[in-house]
N, C-alpha and C positions, 0 to 999 in steps of 0.2 A: 302513452298510456299505460294505467296501472294493471297489474296482475290479475285483479278483479275483473277487468273487462277484457282480456284476453280470449275467454271461452267465447265471446258474441261476434269474434271475427273468423270466418270459414278460413280452412287453410288453402292453399294456393294449390296442393294438388287435388284438393277435392275440388274445387273450381274448376280445374283443368278436366278431370274426368267428368263433371257436369258438361261443360262444353262439349267434350267428346260425344258423351250419350244423347244429349238433346239436340244438338245441331246434326248428329250421326241420324236421329229420327226423321229430321227435315230431309236428308238426303235419301231415305228410303220411300218418302212420302211424294213430295214436291213433283219431281220429275216423271213420275209413273203413275202420278194419280190419274190424268186426263185418258191417259190409254186404256188404265184398268178399268174405269167407268164405263169406257164404251165397250170393251172386251165383256162386262158384265150384261151387257144390253141396253144401257140406258142410252136414250136418242142422242145423237151428236150435238144437235141444235141446243138441246136441253143442258148437255154437259157442258157446254161453252159458255153458257150463261150461269150454270152455277158454280163454276171455277173463278168466277168474277166476285161470289160471295165471300170468299177468305179473305183478298187483300183490302176489301170494302171496309169489311167488319174489322180487320186487323187496324186500317188506319183511324177507323172512330173510335176504337178501344184503347188503343194503346196510349195516347196523353191521359186517360182516365185512370187506367190501371198504374201508371207511372207516378201520378199525382197523387194518387192513395197510399201510394209504397211511401213516397216521400213525407206525407201528411202524418202518417201513423207508425212510419218506421217499422213497416213489417213485410220487407220484400221476401224474405224466405218463405213466409206461409205462403204469400201469391205465389211462387215459384212451384210450391208445391201443390198447389192447388191446379196451377196451370197443365204441369206433367201429367197430372192424375186423371185429369180430362180428357187429355191428347190419346192417353190409353185406350180409356172408354171408347171414344167417338170414333178414334180409327181403326180401333177392332171392331166396332159394328159396322163401319163402314165396307171393311176388306170381307165381310160376308156375302156382299153383293144382295142382300135381302131386303133392303130397305125401299120403301115405295118413293118417288120420285121427292115428295114432299118431305119425307123424313130425311132424305139425303140433304135435301137442301138446309133444311134445320139441324142437322149434323156437322154441316161445313160452316154453317153460321156460328153454331157453338164454338168449332174448332177455330175460328178465325178470331172470335172474342178471347178465349182462353190462351191460345198462342200468342197473343200480343204482349203480353208484358215481359214474356222469356228473354229476349235480349237485351232489352233495357236494364232489365235486373240484373242479369249475369255480369253484364259491362260494368255497369256503376258498383257491382259488390266487388269485383276485380281490382278495380282503381282503390274501392277503400281500403281493400285487405293489403294491397301493396303500401299505402300512404299509412297504414295501421303499423307495419312491420319497418318502416321507416326505410324501404325498398323505394327504389326509382321506380314512380309510377309509369313512364314511359316503357317499362317492360311489359305492359300490359300485352303485348304482342305475343309473348314467349307463353301466357295462359291461352289466349284466344285461339292461338295456330291448331289447339288440340280439336276444337269445332271445325276445322278445314278438315283435318285428318279424319275425324268422324264421318264427315260428311262426304267425302272423297270414298272412304271403304264402305259403307253402309249403303252408297249410290252404287257402286260396285257390284255388291251382294244382292242386292235388290234386282239389280240389271240381269245377273246370272239367274238367278230364281225365274225372272220373267222369260227367258228363254227356254229353263229347263223343265219346268211345271207347268201341267196344263189349268191350274186354278189363276183365274185372271186376276185374284186379290193377294197373291204369293208376293210380290214386291213390298205391299205394304205390312206384311208380317215382320219384315225387318225393321220398318218404324216401330212398331208396335213393342218390339224386342227392344231396340235400341230406348224408347221410353221409358220402359220397364225398367231397364236399368238404370236410367235417369233418377227415375222416382225412388230407386234404393240409395241413390248419391245425393240428392236434394233433400231427403228425410235427413239428412246429416247435418244440414245446415243449421248454424245455432239462429233461433228465432228470438228477434229484439223487438220491445216495444217502445216508442216514447212513452214518458210517464206523461205526457199530456200534448195532444195534437199538435204539430209543428205549424205555426204561422207560415204559408207559402208566401203571402201577397207582398210583403216587404223584398223576399228572396226575387219572387219574379219580377217585381219593377227593377231591381238592380239589375237585373239579366236583360231585361227589355231595353235598358238605357244602354247596354254597351255599344260603343261607335261601331256602325259598319258591320253590325249582326244580320241586319235586313240584307245586305247585299250577299253574304254568307248564305243566308237560307234562301235567296233566289238562285244561287248557283246550285243547292242540292237536288232539287227535282230535274235542273235541266242535266245534270249528271246522271241522276237514278234513271232517265230516259234512257240513255246508252246501255248501261249495267243490264236494265230489265229486258232490252231489244236482244241483248248478247243471251241472258238465260232463256229467255222465251221463243226467240225468232232464230237462233241461228243456226239450228238443226232445219228448218224451213228454207233459209238461205242454201244450204248445202243441198238439200234436195231438190231446190229449183236447177243446181248446178248438176245435177246428177250423179252426185256423191254419195255415198253410203253412208249411213249410220254410225258407222265405226269413226268415221273421221271427227264428228262431234263428240264421240267418246274421249279420241286421243286430244281433242283441245282441250276437255274438261280436265284431264288428267295432267296435261302441260301447264295450265292455268293454275290449278289447284297447289301442285307441286311449288310452282314459282312463289304462289301466294304463302306457302307455309314456308319458304326459305326466307323470305322478306320478313316475315312476322317474328320469325326466330332471331332475328337481328334486330328487333324494332329499338333496342336502346341506341343501338350504333345508328341505324335508319333517321331515327328523330334529333338524336346529339344534340346541341345547343341551338337547333335551329327554330324559326318561328313557323309552327305548325300549318299556319293558313299559308305562307310562301310556300312549303309542300305540296299543299292543295292546289297552288297554282301550275305547279310542276306537272300534279298527277293529271288535270283536267285538259291541260296541253297534251299531254301523250294520250289521254282519250279520243281526244278530237282527231289525230293523226292515226291513233287505232282502229277507229270505225270507217275512217275513211279508206283505210287499205284493206279493212274486211271488206268493204263493198266493190273495192277493185280487183283484189288478187283472187283468181281462180284456182292456182296451183295448191292442190290441198295440203303439200308436204310445206310450202311457205308459209299458206294461211294456218298451219298449224302451230308453227314454229312462233308466228305472229302473237300467239296467247301468252308466251311468255312476258309480255306486256301488263297481263293480269297483276304481276306483282306491284306495279305501281299504280293501275287503275282502279285496282280494289284494296289490295291490302294497304299500300301506304297511305292511301285515301281515307281508309277507315280507321288506321293510327293515327293519323294526322288531324282527324275531325273529331275523334274521341279525345286525344289531347287537348284540342282545343274547348272543347265543353269542359275537362277537367279544369283548365286556367280560369274561365269564365262563369261556369256556373256556379252559385253558391252551393256550399256542402249540401243543403237543404232540398237543392233541386237537383241533385246528381241524375236521379232516375228520368226525371222529367226533362233535363237537358239532353239525354241519349234517345229519350222517347221522340223529341222533336228531331234529331237527326233522323231517326228511322223513319218517321211519318213522312218528313219532306222528301228524302231518298228513295226509300221502297214503298211509299205510299201514293204521295203526288205524283212521282216517276214513273211507276207504270199506268197510272190515268192517261199521262201524256203519249206513253207508248202505244197503249190501245189506240186511243183516239188518232194519233198520226198512223199507224199501223191500218186501219181500216180506210182510213184515206188516200195514202200513199201506194201501199203494196199492190191494189188491183191495176193501178195503171203504171207503176214504175218499177213492179216487182219487191222482193223483201231487200233488194241492194239499196232501193230507193228510202227505206227507211233506216239505212245504216249512214247513208248521205245526211239526212235530217238529224240524226244522233251525233255525228261528227259536227254539225252546224251549232247544235244545241250545247256540245260540250265546248267549244269554242267559245260561246256567249257566255257559259260558265265560269270559265277561265277569265273573262274579263270581269264577271259580276267578284270573282274571289279575289282578283287583283285590286278592285276598290276597297273590300273589305280588309285585305293585307295592310293597305296604304293608310287605314284608318285604325290599325293597331289592334283589331277584333283577336287577333291570337298573342298579344303580348301577355305576359303573368298579370293577373289582377288581384283584386284585394280578395276575390273568392277564394282564392285557393288557401 
């Protein structure tokens, strides 16, 4: 890389602060949105339907944003636009003054504009490491600040929710985080390709990767369990008569374990095939969800969430490294978007469908049994991908 090119590469501390602020905003928004809307007086049935707008719009918009970023090489500008819109939209929601149709429109805008944030930050971090000649497996050391931000902002929002009478108070934390995030991402250097990048040949090269289809099958099956934990774990504890404090304890234990593993990301990935690590993570996930369904003693159940280090953190590191190896440089954002949509787009759809089908008859524990079976199937699909060498270093590097 020449000295003239250096200013176009964001610094790693800047990217770490961007993860801290942007994912901190998610921690102050996502876990508290539903309850805040109910306390604002929106009908519960309509709140349930409206909350589905965000993942739906996110899944539809993510690949489009990522493809545009790859084609035009303007990821920093898209990121700035996304964070700015989050400040405005969530600020308006926090007032509680929007009519139901206005709330639906605001959530749809948020879902669309929030979509590119994760894939762009991930791909920018990997590119920044490579541009500096650093080991790209150190991505986790930058990404861990997002987990720190999520935990910190989520805890602060929870304190505000209990201390202040205003139902929108937790959302103020999200607005504050994204305002800080806007100041940070405004410092990211903007680049633009001299001419639009031709994505067709790169996409065909990625699609021809042996075993990629098996990997993409594994991701939504794993996402089913991750979303069950995110959205249904508190309901499982409530069914067992346990207080919400145990949900908070599980989140703290899981995120701290996640941060610890990401801090050691280079050592965790080592020289291993990342898809082989995915097989391990998915096998642990199958055991974790089965034990969540079985164990009722709260201390043991909370201690079990230490496995989040493997089930989420190592999984995310491994799948990001796989896409770094296999996706051509022109498709870095699109490759990461593919992972995000499969895991957190299709995965939650499966969770919602199975939850509605299973929980009325077998309780929430039945959903976690289904998640365990899905994770076992995902481990099998990932094994087939591993045997076909999808995680081996490819020409795309």
